[in-house]
C-alpha positions as CSV (number, residue, x, y, z in Angstrom):
1,M,-60.2,-33.0,14.1
2,A,-61.5,-31.0,11.3
3,R,-62.7,-28.2,13.4
4,R,-59.3,-27.9,15.1
5,I,-57.4,-27.5,11.9
6,L,-59.9,-25.0,10.6
7,S,-59.6,-22.9,13.7
8,K,-55.8,-23.0,13.7
9,T,-55.7,-21.8,10.0
10,K,-58.0,-19.0,10.6
11,K,-55.8,-17.8,13.5
12,I,-52.7,-17.9,11.2
13,L,-54.5,-15.9,8.6
14,L,-55.7,-13.4,11.1
15,M,-52.1,-13.1,12.4
16,L,-50.8,-12.4,8.9
17,E,-53.4,-9.7,8.4
18,N,-52.1,-8.0,11.7
19,I,-48.5,-8.3,10.5
20,K,-49.4,-6.6,7.3
21,D,-51.2,-3.8,9.2
22,L,-48.3,-3.3,11.5
23,F,-45.8,-3.3,8.7
24,N,-47.8,-0.6,6.9
25,F,-47.9,1.4,10.0
26,V,-44.1,1.2,10.4
27,V,-43.5,2.2,6.7
28,M,-45.7,5.2,7.4
29,I,-43.7,6.2,10.4
30,Y,-40.5,6.0,8.2
31,V,-42.0,8.2,5.7
32,I,-43.1,10.7,8.2
33,M,-39.5,10.7,9.7
34,Y,-38.0,11.2,6.3
35,I,-40.1,14.3,5.6
36,I,-39.4,15.8,9.1
37,A,-35.6,15.2,8.7
38,E,-35.6,16.8,5.2
39,R,-37.5,19.8,6.3
40,H,-35.3,20.2,9.4
41,Y,-32.2,20.1,7.3
42,R,-33.3,22.7,4.9
43,K,-34.5,25.0,7.7
44,Y,-32.0,24.6,10.4
45,R,-28.9,22.8,9.1
46,L,-26.8,25.8,8.0
47,K,-27.8,27.9,11.2
48,S,-25.5,28.2,14.2
49,K,-26.4,25.8,17.0
50,S,-26.6,28.6,19.5
51,I,-25.9,32.2,20.1
52,Y,-23.2,31.2,22.5
53,D,-21.3,29.3,19.8
54,A,-21.5,32.3,17.4
55,F,-20.2,34.7,20.0
56,S,-17.4,32.2,20.9
57,R,-16.2,31.9,17.4
58,V,-16.1,35.7,16.8
59,G,-14.3,36.3,20.1
60,N,-11.8,33.5,19.4
61,F,-11.1,34.9,15.9
62,Q,-10.7,38.4,17.2
63,R,-8.2,37.4,19.7
64,M,-6.2,35.3,17.1
65,V,-6.0,38.2,14.5
66,Y,-6.9,41.6,15.7
67,V,-5.4,41.8,19.2
68,S,-1.7,42.7,18.0
69,D,0.6,42.4,15.2
70,V,2.8,40.0,17.1
71,N,-0.1,37.5,17.6
72,C,-1.2,37.9,14.1
73,I,2.3,37.2,12.7
74,N,2.7,34.1,15.0
75,Q,-0.6,32.7,13.8
76,L,-0.9,33.8,10.1
77,R,2.7,34.9,9.3
78,M,1.6,38.4,8.4
79,D,0.6,41.6,10.3
80,R,-2.9,43.0,10.6
81,Y,-2.4,45.5,7.7
82,T,-1.2,42.9,5.3
83,F,-4.0,40.5,6.4
84,N,-6.6,43.1,5.7
85,K,-5.0,43.9,2.4
86,L,-5.1,40.2,1.4
87,C,-8.8,39.9,2.4
88,S,-9.6,43.0,0.4
89,M,-7.9,41.6,-2.7
90,I,-9.6,38.3,-2.4
91,R,-13.1,40.1,-2.2
92,T,-12.4,42.3,-5.2
93,S,-10.3,40.0,-7.5
94,G,-10.5,36.5,-6.0
95,R,-14.3,36.0,-6.5
96,L,-14.9,35.1,-2.8
97,R,-17.7,36.6,-0.8
98,D,-19.0,36.5,2.8
99,T,-21.5,33.8,3.4
100,R,-24.4,33.7,6.0
101,N,-22.2,32.0,8.6
102,V,-18.5,32.6,7.7
103,C,-16.9,35.8,6.7
104,V,-14.0,36.1,4.2
105,D,-11.6,37.2,7.0
106,E,-12.2,34.0,9.0
107,M,-11.9,31.8,5.8
108,V,-8.5,33.4,5.0
109,A,-7.5,33.0,8.6
110,M,-8.1,29.4,8.6
111,F,-6.3,29.0,5.3
112,L,-3.2,30.9,6.5
113,N,-3.1,29.0,9.9
114,I,-3.0,25.7,8.1
115,L,-0.2,26.8,5.7
116,A,1.8,28.4,8.5
117,H,1.6,25.6,11.0
118,H,0.6,22.5,8.9
119,K,-2.1,21.5,11.3
120,K,-4.5,18.7,10.8
121,N,-8.2,19.4,10.2
122,R,-9.1,18.3,13.7
123,V,-6.8,20.8,15.3
124,I,-8.2,23.6,13.2
125,Q,-11.7,22.5,14.3
126,D,-10.9,23.1,18.0
127,K,-9.1,26.3,17.2
128,F,-11.8,28.0,15.0
129,L,-14.9,26.1,16.5
130,R,-15.9,25.0,13.1
131,S,-16.7,21.6,11.6
132,G,-14.3,19.6,9.5
133,E,-16.4,19.8,6.4
134,T,-16.5,23.8,6.8
135,I,-12.8,23.9,7.2
136,S,-12.1,21.7,4.2
137,R,-14.6,23.6,1.9
138,Y,-13.3,27.0,2.7
139,F,-9.6,25.9,2.6
140,N,-10.1,24.9,-1.1
141,A,-12.2,28.0,-1.8
142,V,-9.5,30.4,-0.5
143,L,-6.7,28.4,-2.3
144,E,-8.6,29.1,-5.6
145,A,-9.0,32.7,-4.8
146,V,-5.4,33.2,-3.9
147,L,-4.4,31.5,-7.2
148,C,-6.5,34.0,-9.0
149,L,-4.5,36.8,-7.7
150,Q,-1.3,35.6,-9.6
151,G,-1.4,38.5,-12.0
152,Q,-1.2,41.0,-9.1
153,L,1.2,39.1,-6.7
154,L,3.9,37.8,-9.1
155,K,6.8,40.2,-9.4
156,S,7.5,41.8,-12.8
157,P,11.2,41.4,-13.6
158,E,13.3,44.5,-13.4
159,P,16.9,44.5,-15.0
160,V,19.9,45.6,-12.9
161,A,20.5,49.3,-13.9
162,E,23.7,50.5,-15.5
163,N,24.3,52.8,-12.5
164,S,23.6,50.2,-9.8
165,T,25.7,50.5,-6.6
166,D,24.6,47.2,-5.1
167,E,27.8,45.2,-4.5
168,R,26.2,41.9,-5.3
169,W,24.6,43.0,-8.5
170,K,26.4,46.0,-10.0
171,F,28.6,43.6,-12.4
172,F,25.6,41.9,-13.8
173,K,24.0,44.6,-15.9
174,N,20.6,43.7,-17.4
175,C,20.3,40.8,-15.1
176,L,16.6,40.0,-14.1
177,G,17.3,37.8,-11.1
178,A,18.2,34.2,-10.3
179,L,16.5,30.8,-10.7
180,D,17.1,27.4,-9.3
181,G,15.1,24.2,-8.3
182,T,14.1,22.9,-5.0
183,Y,12.6,19.7,-3.8
184,I,9.4,19.8,-1.7
185,R,8.2,16.4,-0.4
186,V,4.7,15.2,-1.3
187,H,2.5,12.2,-0.9
188,V,1.7,10.3,-4.1
189,P,0.0,7.1,-5.0
190,E,2.2,4.0,-4.8
191,V,2.4,3.5,-8.5
192,D,3.8,7.0,-9.0
193,K,6.5,6.9,-6.3
194,P,9.3,5.7,-8.7
195,R,8.9,8.8,-10.8
196,Y,8.8,11.1,-7.7
197,R,11.9,9.5,-6.1
198,T,14.9,11.9,-5.8
199,R,18.6,11.1,-5.7
200,K,18.3,11.2,-1.9
201,N,15.6,8.6,-2.0
202,E,12.8,11.1,-1.1
203,I,9.5,11.3,-2.6
204,A,9.3,14.9,-3.8
205,T,8.3,17.3,-6.5
206,N,10.9,19.3,-8.3
207,V,9.9,23.0,-8.1
208,L,11.4,25.6,-10.4
209,G,11.6,29.0,-8.7
210,V,12.6,32.4,-10.3
211,C,13.2,35.4,-8.1
212,S,14.2,39.1,-8.3
213,Q,17.0,40.8,-6.5
214,D,14.6,41.7,-3.7
215,M,13.6,38.0,-3.0
216,Q,10.2,38.2,-4.7
217,F,9.1,35.3,-7.0
218,I,8.8,36.2,-10.7
219,Y,7.8,32.7,-11.8
220,V,7.2,29.3,-10.2
221,L,6.5,25.9,-11.7
222,P,5.7,23.0,-9.3
223,G,4.5,19.6,-10.2
224,W,7.5,18.0,-12.1
225,E,8.5,14.7,-10.6
226,G,11.5,14.5,-8.3
227,S,13.5,12.3,-10.6
228,A,13.5,15.0,-13.4
229,A,16.6,17.0,-13.9
230,D,16.6,20.8,-13.2
231,S,17.6,21.6,-16.8
232,R,14.7,19.5,-18.2
233,V,12.3,21.5,-15.9
234,L,13.6,24.8,-17.2
235,R,13.2,23.7,-20.9
236,D,9.6,22.9,-20.2
237,A,9.1,26.3,-18.4
238,I,10.4,28.4,-21.3
239,S,8.2,26.3,-23.8
240,R,4.9,26.7,-22.0
241,R,2.2,29.1,-23.3
242,H,2.1,31.0,-19.9
243,G,5.7,30.0,-19.1
244,L,9.0,31.9,-18.2
245,R,9.9,34.7,-20.7
246,V,13.4,36.0,-21.0
247,P,13.7,39.0,-23.4
248,H,16.8,39.2,-25.5
249,G,19.7,41.1,-24.0
250,H,18.5,40.0,-20.5
251,Y,19.4,36.9,-18.4
252,Y,19.0,35.1,-15.2
253,L,21.8,33.7,-13.0
254,V,21.8,29.9,-12.8
255,D,24.0,27.3,-11.1
256,A,26.4,24.8,-12.8
257,G,23.5,22.3,-13.3
258,Y,22.1,24.3,-16.1
259,P,23.6,25.0,-19.5
260,N,25.4,28.3,-20.0
261,G,23.4,29.8,-22.9
262,E,21.6,32.8,-24.1
263,G,19.3,34.1,-21.2
264,F,21.0,32.0,-18.5
265,L,24.4,32.8,-17.1
266,A,26.2,29.8,-15.4
267,P,29.4,29.8,-13.4
268,Y,32.8,28.3,-14.5
269,R,33.0,24.7,-13.7
270,G,36.1,23.2,-12.1
271,Q,36.7,26.5,-10.1
272,R,35.8,27.5,-6.6
273,Y,32.3,28.8,-6.5
274,H,30.3,28.3,-3.2
275,L,30.3,31.1,-0.5
276,N,31.9,28.7,1.9
277,D,35.1,28.5,-0.3
278,W,35.7,32.2,0.2
279,R,35.5,32.5,3.9
280,E,38.4,32.8,6.3
281,G,40.2,35.3,4.2
282,H,40.4,33.3,0.9
283,Q,40.8,35.5,-2.1
284,P,40.3,34.6,-5.8
285,T,43.5,34.0,-7.7
286,S,42.1,34.3,-11.3
287,A,39.4,36.0,-13.3
288,E,37.3,32.8,-13.4
289,E,37.4,32.5,-9.6
290,F,36.6,36.2,-9.2
291,F,33.6,35.7,-11.5
292,N,32.4,32.7,-9.6
293,M,32.7,34.5,-6.3
294,K,30.5,37.4,-7.4
295,H,28.2,35.1,-9.3
296,S,27.7,32.9,-6.1
297,S,27.1,36.0,-4.0
298,A,24.4,37.3,-6.3
299,R,22.7,34.0,-7.2
300,N,22.4,33.1,-3.4
301,V,19.3,35.3,-3.5
302,I,17.3,32.3,-4.8
303,E,18.7,30.0,-2.1
304,R,17.7,32.5,0.6
305,C,14.2,32.9,-1.1
306,F,13.6,29.2,-1.0
307,G,14.8,29.0,2.6
308,L,12.6,31.9,3.7
309,L,9.7,30.3,1.9
310,K,10.0,27.0,3.7
311,L,10.7,28.7,7.1
312,R,7.5,30.8,6.7
313,W,5.1,27.9,5.6
314,A,5.5,24.7,7.6
315,I,3.3,22.9,5.1
316,L,6.2,22.9,2.7
317,R,8.6,21.4,5.2
318,S,6.8,18.0,5.3
319,P,4.4,16.1,2.9
320,S,0.7,16.8,3.2
321,F,-2.1,14.4,2.5
322,F,-3.9,16.5,-0.1
323,P,-4.1,15.3,-3.7
324,V,-0.9,15.9,-5.8
325,K,-2.6,18.6,-7.8
326,T,-3.7,20.4,-4.7
327,Q,-0.3,20.1,-3.1
328,C,1.2,21.7,-6.1
329,R,-1.2,24.5,-6.1
330,I,-0.4,25.0,-2.3
331,I,3.2,25.6,-3.3
332,T,2.2,28.3,-5.8
333,A,-0.1,29.9,-3.3
334,C,2.7,30.0,-0.7
335,C,5.0,31.7,-3.2
336,L,2.3,34.3,-4.1
337,L,1.7,35.0,-0.3
338,H,5.4,35.4,0.3
339,N,5.5,38.1,-2.4
340,L,2.6,39.9,-0.7
341,I,4.4,39.8,2.7
342,R,7.7,41.0,1.2
343,R,5.8,43.8,-0.6
344,E,3.6,45.1,2.2
345,M,5.5,44.4,5.4
346,A,8.3,46.9,6.0
347,I,10.3,44.3,8.1
348,D,10.1,40.6,7.5
349,P,10.5,39.1,11.1
350,L,11.6,35.7,9.7
351,E,14.5,37.0,7.5
352,H,17.0,37.4,10.3
353,Q,16.8,33.7,10.9
354,L,18.1,32.8,7.4
355,P,21.9,33.2,7.7
356,N,22.0,30.4,10.2
357,Q,20.4,28.1,7.7
358,F,22.9,28.7,5.0
359,E,26.1,28.3,7.1
360,D,28.0,25.1,7.6
361,D,27.4,23.4,10.8
362,N,31.0,23.1,11.8
363,H,30.7,23.5,15.5
364,D,31.6,20.4,17.4
365,D,32.5,19.7,21.0
366,D,35.8,21.0,22.4
367,D,37.0,17.4,23.0
368,D,36.7,16.6,19.3
369,I,38.8,19.4,17.9
370,I,42.5,20.0,17.5
371,S,43.7,22.9,19.7
372,S,47.4,22.8,18.9
373,I,49.8,22.0,16.0
374,D,53.2,20.5,16.3
375,S,55.6,18.5,14.1
376,S,54.8,14.8,14.3
377,E,56.8,11.9,12.8
378,Q,53.7,9.7,13.0
379,W,51.8,12.2,11.0
380,N,54.7,12.5,8.5
381,N,54.6,8.7,7.9
382,W,50.8,8.8,7.4
383,R,51.2,11.6,4.9
384,R,53.9,9.6,3.0
385,D,51.8,6.5,2.9
386,L,48.8,8.4,1.7
387,A,50.8,10.0,-1.1
388,T,52.2,6.7,-2.1
389,T,48.7,5.2,-2.2
390,M,47.4,8.1,-4.3
391,M,50.1,7.8,-6.8
392,S,49.7,4.1,-7.2
393,S,46.0,4.4,-7.7
394,E,46.6,7.2,-10.3
395,N,49.2,5.1,-12.2
396,S,46.7,2.1,-12.2
397,T,43.9,4.4,-13.5
398,R,46.2,5.7,-16.3
399,R,47.2,2.2,-17.4
400,T,43.6,1.2,-17.6
401,R,42.6,4.1,-19.6
402,R,45.5,3.6,-22.0
403,K,44.5,0.0,-22.5
404,Q,40.8,1.0,-23.2
405,S,41.9,3.7,-25.6
406,E,44.1,1.2,-27.5
407,Q,41.1,-1.2,-27.9
408,P,39.4,-0.7,-31.4
409,S,35.9,0.6,-31.3
410,H,33.2,-2.0,-31.7
411,N,30.4,-1.6,-34.3
412,W,27.2,-3.2,-33.1
413,T,25.4,-5.4,-35.5
414,P,21.5,-5.8,-35.6
415,R,21.9,-9.3,-34.2
416,E,23.9,-8.0,-31.2
417,D,21.3,-5.3,-30.6
418,V,18.6,-7.8,-30.5
419,A,20.5,-10.0,-28.0
420,L,21.2,-7.0,-25.9
421,V,17.5,-5.9,-25.8
422,E,16.3,-9.4,-25.0
423,A,18.8,-9.6,-22.2
424,L,17.6,-6.3,-20.8
425,T,14.0,-7.3,-21.0
426,E,14.8,-10.6,-19.2
427,I,16.5,-8.9,-16.2
428,C,13.6,-6.4,-16.0
429,V,11.0,-9.1,-16.0
430,G,12.9,-11.0,-13.4
431,G,12.4,-8.2,-10.8
432,Y,15.5,-8.4,-8.9
433,W,17.8,-6.2,-11.1
434,K,15.2,-3.5,-12.0
435,V,14.6,-0.8,-9.2
436,D,13.2,2.6,-9.1
437,N,14.8,5.0,-11.7
438,G,17.5,2.5,-12.7
439,F,19.1,-0.9,-12.1
440,R,21.1,-2.5,-9.3
441,S,24.8,-2.3,-9.2
442,G,26.3,-5.2,-11.2
443,Y,23.5,-5.4,-13.8
444,L,26.1,-4.9,-16.6
445,G,27.9,-8.0,-15.7
446,K,24.4,-9.9,-15.6
447,L,23.8,-8.6,-19.2
448,E,27.2,-9.8,-20.3
449,Q,26.6,-13.2,-19.0
450,I,23.2,-13.5,-20.8
451,I,24.6,-12.1,-24.1
452,E,27.4,-14.6,-23.8
453,Q,24.9,-17.4,-23.6
454,K,23.0,-16.1,-26.7
455,L,26.0,-15.2,-28.7
456,P,29.0,-17.4,-27.8
457,N,32.5,-15.9,-28.4
458,C,31.0,-12.4,-29.3
459,G,33.5,-10.7,-27.2
460,L,31.1,-8.1,-25.7
461,K,32.2,-6.9,-22.4
462,A,30.1,-5.0,-19.7
463,N,32.6,-2.1,-19.9
464,P,33.0,-0.4,-22.3
465,H,30.8,-2.2,-24.9
466,I,27.5,-2.8,-23.2
467,E,27.6,0.3,-21.0
468,S,28.3,2.6,-24.0
469,R,25.6,1.0,-26.1
470,L,22.9,1.2,-23.5
471,K,23.7,4.7,-22.9
472,T,23.1,5.5,-26.6
473,L,19.9,3.4,-26.7
474,K,18.6,5.0,-23.6
475,K,19.2,8.5,-24.9
476,Q,17.4,7.8,-28.2
477,T,14.5,6.0,-26.4
478,L,13.9,8.8,-24.0
479,A,14.2,11.4,-26.8
480,I,11.4,9.7,-28.7
481,Y,9.3,9.2,-25.5
482,D,9.5,13.0,-24.8
483,M,8.5,13.8,-28.4
484,L,5.5,11.6,-28.3
485,S,4.3,12.4,-24.8
486,N,5.0,16.0,-24.2
487,S,4.4,17.8,-27.6
488,S,1.8,18.0,-30.4
489,G,2.7,17.3,-34.0
490,F,4.5,14.0,-33.5
491,S,3.1,10.6,-34.0
492,W,4.5,7.0,-34.0
493,N,4.3,4.7,-37.0
494,H,3.7,1.2,-35.5
495,E,4.5,-0.5,-38.7
496,E,7.8,1.3,-39.7
497,K,8.7,1.8,-36.0
498,M,9.7,5.5,-36.5
499,V,8.7,9.0,-35.5
500,V,6.6,10.8,-38.1
501,C,6.3,14.7,-38.0
502,E,6.6,17.8,-40.2
503,K,10.2,18.9,-40.7
504,Q,9.6,22.4,-39.4
505,V,8.1,20.9,-36.2
506,F,11.0,18.7,-35.8
507,D,13.6,21.4,-36.4
508,D,11.9,23.6,-33.7
509,W,12.0,20.7,-31.3
510,V,15.6,19.9,-31.9
511,K,16.6,23.5,-31.1
512,V,15.8,22.9,-27.4
513,H,16.2,19.1,-27.2
514,K,19.6,18.2,-28.7
515,D,19.2,14.5,-28.1
516,A,16.4,14.2,-30.6
517,K,18.6,15.0,-33.5
518,G,18.6,12.5,-36.4
519,L,15.5,10.6,-35.1
520,R,12.9,11.9,-37.5
521,M,11.8,9.2,-40.0
522,K,14.5,6.9,-38.7
523,P,13.5,3.3,-37.9
524,F,14.0,2.4,-34.2
525,I,12.7,-1.2,-33.9
526,H,13.5,-1.7,-30.2
527,Y,11.5,1.3,-28.9
528,D,8.5,-0.8,-27.4
529,S,10.9,-3.1,-25.4
530,L,13.3,-0.3,-24.4
531,I,10.5,2.0,-23.2
532,E,9.5,-0.6,-20.7
533,A,13.1,-0.6,-19.3
534,F,13.8,3.1,-19.4
535,G,10.5,5.0,-19.8
536,R,8.2,3.3,-17.1
537,D,9.7,5.5,-14.3
538,R,10.4,8.6,-16.6
539,A,9.3,11.9,-15.2
540,N,6.8,13.4,-17.7
541,G,5.7,16.7,-16.0
542,L,2.1,16.2,-16.7
543,G,1.2,17.4,-13.3
544,A,3.3,20.7,-13.6
545,E,1.2,23.8,-13.5
546,G,2.3,27.4,-13.4
547,P,0.4,30.2,-11.7
548,A,-1.3,31.5,-14.8
549,E,-2.3,28.0,-15.9
550,A,-3.7,27.3,-12.5
551,D,-5.8,30.5,-12.7
552,E,-7.1,29.6,-16.1
553,D,-8.0,26.1,-15.0
554,I,-9.8,27.3,-11.9
555,N,-11.7,29.8,-14.1
556,N,-12.8,27.1,-16.5
557,E,-13.9,24.9,-13.6
558,N,-16.0,27.5,-12.2
559,N,-17.6,28.4,-15.5
560,Y,-18.3,24.7,-16.1
561,A,-20.0,24.5,-12.7
562,D,-22.2,27.6,-13.4
563,M,-23.3,26.2,-16.8
564,E,-24.2,22.9,-15.2
565,E,-26.3,24.6,-12.7
566,N,-28.0,26.7,-15.3
567,G,-28.6,23.7,-17.6
568,V,-26.3,24.7,-20.4
569,D,-25.3,21.7,-22.6
570,E,-22.6,23.4,-24.8
571,I,-19.6,24.7,-23.0
572,T,-17.3,27.4,-24.6
573,V,-13.9,27.9,-22.9
574,P,-13.4,31.6,-22.3
575,S,-10.1,33.4,-23.2
576,P,-7.6,33.4,-20.4
577,I,-7.7,37.2,-20.5
578,T,-11.5,37.5,-20.1
579,R,-12.7,36.5,-16.7
580,T,-16.5,36.2,-16.1
581,P,-17.6,36.7,-12.5
582,A,-18.7,33.6,-10.8
583,Q,-21.2,32.9,-8.2
584,P,-19.7,32.7,-4.7
585,P,-18.3,29.2,-4.1
586,S,-20.3,29.0,-0.8
587,A,-23.6,29.1,-2.6
588,R,-22.7,26.5,-5.1
589,T,-21.2,24.3,-2.3
590,R,-24.2,24.7,0.0
591,K,-26.6,23.7,-2.9
592,R,-24.3,20.6,-3.6
593,A,-24.4,19.8,0.0
594,R,-28.2,20.0,0.1
595,D,-28.5,17.9,-3.0
596,A,-26.2,15.3,-1.7
597,Y,-28.2,15.2,1.5
598,S,-31.5,14.9,-0.4
599,Q,-30.0,12.2,-2.6
600,C,-29.0,10.3,0.5
601,L,-32.4,10.5,2.0
602,G,-33.9,9.6,-1.4
603,D,-31.6,6.5,-1.6
604,M,-32.8,5.5,1.9
605,A,-36.4,5.8,0.9
606,S,-35.8,3.9,-2.3
607,T,-34.1,1.0,-0.3
608,L,-37.0,1.0,2.1
609,R,-39.5,0.9,-0.7
610,S,-37.8,-2.1,-2.3
611,F,-37.8,-3.9,1.1
612,V,-41.5,-3.1,1.5
613,D,-42.2,-4.5,-2.1
614,V,-40.3,-7.8,-1.5
615,T,-41.8,-8.4,2.0
616,K,-45.3,-7.7,0.6
617,A,-44.7,-10.2,-2.1
618,H,-43.5,-12.9,0.3
619,L,-46.5,-12.3,2.5
620,E,-48.9,-12.6,-0.4
621,T,-47.3,-15.9,-1.3
622,M,-47.5,-17.2,2.2
623,Q,-51.2,-16.1,2.4
624,G,-52.0,-18.0,-0.9
625,V,-50.3,-21.1,0.4
626,L,-52.2,-21.0,3.8
627,M,-55.5,-20.2,2.0
628,N,-55.0,-23.3,-0.3
629,E,-54.2,-25.3,2.8
630,H,-57.3,-24.0,4.6
631,A,-59.5,-25.1,1.6
632,T,-57.8,-28.6,1.5
633,S,-58.6,-28.9,5.2
634,E,-62.2,-28.1,4.7
635,R,-62.5,-30.8,1.9
636,R,-60.8,-33.3,4.1
637,G,-63.4,-32.8,6.7
638,K,-66.1,-33.3,4.2
639,L,-64.5,-36.4,2.6
640,V,-66.6,-39.0,4.4
641,D,-69.7,-37.3,3.6
642,E,-68.7,-37.0,0.0
643,L,-68.0,-40.8,-0.1
644,M,-71.3,-41.6,1.4
645,K,-73.0,-39.9,-1.5
646,I,-71.5,-42.2,-4.1
647,E,-73.8,-45.1,-5.2
648,G,-72.5,-48.6,-5.5
649,I,-70.1,-48.7,-2.5
650,N,-70.9,-49.9,1.1
651,D,-69.8,-48.6,4.4
652,Y,-66.6,-50.8,4.5
653,D,-65.7,-49.4,1.1
654,V,-66.2,-45.9,2.3
655,I,-63.8,-46.5,5.2
656,E,-61.2,-48.1,3.1
657,A,-61.4,-45.4,0.4
658,A,-61.3,-42.6,3.0
659,A,-58.1,-44.2,4.5
660,A,-56.5,-44.3,1.0
661,I,-57.4,-40.7,0.1
662,I,-57.1,-38.8,3.4
663,G,-53.2,-38.5,3.3
664,D,-53.0,-37.3,-0.3
665,D,-54.2,-33.7,-1.1
666,S,-54.1,-34.4,-4.8
667,K,-56.5,-37.3,-4.5
668,I,-58.9,-35.2,-2.4
669,D,-58.8,-32.4,-5.0
670,L,-59.4,-35.0,-7.7
671,L,-62.4,-36.5,-5.9
672,F,-64.2,-33.3,-5.4
673,S,-63.5,-32.2,-9.1
674,L,-64.9,-35.4,-10.7
675,P,-68.5,-35.6,-12.0
676,D,-70.8,-37.8,-10.0
677,N,-70.9,-40.5,-12.7
678,L,-67.1,-41.0,-12.7
679,K,-66.6,-40.9,-8.9
680,S,-67.9,-44.5,-8.5
681,Q,-65.6,-45.8,-11.3
682,W,-62.6,-44.0,-9.8
683,I,-63.3,-45.4,-6.3
684,H,-63.6,-48.9,-7.6
685,K,-60.3,-48.5,-9.5
686,L,-58.6,-47.1,-6.3
687,L,-59.7,-50.1,-4.3
688,G,-58.4,-52.4,-7.0
689,R,-61.7,-53.9,-8.1
């Protein structure tokens, strides 16, 4: 029996040794594969797979761009001359260079094709025979290069001359152009959707555009949330460091949504204005209507400019899946490229499609239109009933207004303000009444019920008391929010609950933001509660970025990347006027790609090394246990011989002691460790004698 146990243990130990040798061999194979893969990547990764692929790419690119102007316009929205002009500008001023595998012309062609047709990355892969990573890399590189051309591509404003003969503009001397806002749909994170939701329930960014008389952009500011009003975006544009500048004595034409003030000429309200109102031979009957007609005719240039921009670049007609910051920069790049096309191309092939977009679609089927007119008693009765209804409604409205005007004004007490704020907080926490950018219809009645429970017989009604007070509180809350979030020099005193700032800073702020008047050093104890109700979905314009600001930001990012590569710890932001030449983006990107690949392989080797260490530790533990068992087995085989050597016990005692010890390894170890003079005493004690 002892020989069989010994033989089996040795076989197990031998098998473990073979497993360790095999495992070391596998590890060595993995290390060799890692070295070969890394060398192969560094040597062959950036090379074309075959000569046939390289020639296919060149031939496909030549057919797409350089065969004819018609084909080039269909694919890239510009003719060959303008395309070459753009590539030359990007090489000289855009800090973009040819790489070993891709030339600047192909980079720009991929970029323009994505903007013009809004195709997915996979479609562009098949079209240009490039990988998705290559397309994504050079799309962002060309985007940055185009934004760096903003100083050359933005139109310098030129006022209308005194001797102008243009029928649209000759009445508006010293006018620089027109401005307006437009919505461009974007994809944003779920948490930001309330701020980007427009009145039409679309998720979009509010883009401010300023154009000249020849439909070229002078200034563009994308990035404001769709819930922001046009006038608020304009105030932000004129207050920026690189914002819109309007010299004294000059002005822009704006619509009725903007205030009529110095530098911005708005039409008369309450008078006919839109071009559709002057069709079919209608003529103005007053000076105000004549002014509005000429104003609308001239200001329509910005509407046409936006229409042509979206018609040219399909990426602006539907939301893209780029980050919000990239989407806003794409909008700016489209405006810059629009200017280049208008400047370099003698005839814009898309402009003839604009009139159809700005006419009312009043064409219906012949069966649904009235083809004759005759006197009808039925129609007379309908007209009489309609007039009676209108008169009754007007009389009812007048009586209601008269009753409201006769009611004395209500002076709100601090106790009533506390009850109103608590009621407003309660319906906000409930979740049903609070929706994106406001409240559900009927929330004023709910507030009236809650306040009545808190303050019985207070007499506060939803209209006009609660509605008027909420309007005042909301205006003050948002005015404080804008001061604290969008401007420097303001701070909030949490103990006194008031805005703290220098008087001069506050006076300068109030000149543009009238709602903030009187809020300096004035306690507003309900600000923290009201900001949760009114300010959570408030547009803040933090993502808004003009062309000059985008160029400056890109320049700083490139300088930061260069300093990181050169091991520079201290970073000094350069002046926006001074631009240091940067290393071609492709070289930096290639280096980052190689580093990322090496890091991936290093992580794999590290994981494999950890696995080897853990496995080796387990094998050593198993080997120690088996060796201990092997030694115990050898002692078990020598147990009877060892008992026979002990004096004072007979053969029967040897058999009885062996039977008691053989099943317990600890007793076997104790027997062999005891001195000879103690073994006899221990055996007698074990046998109970």
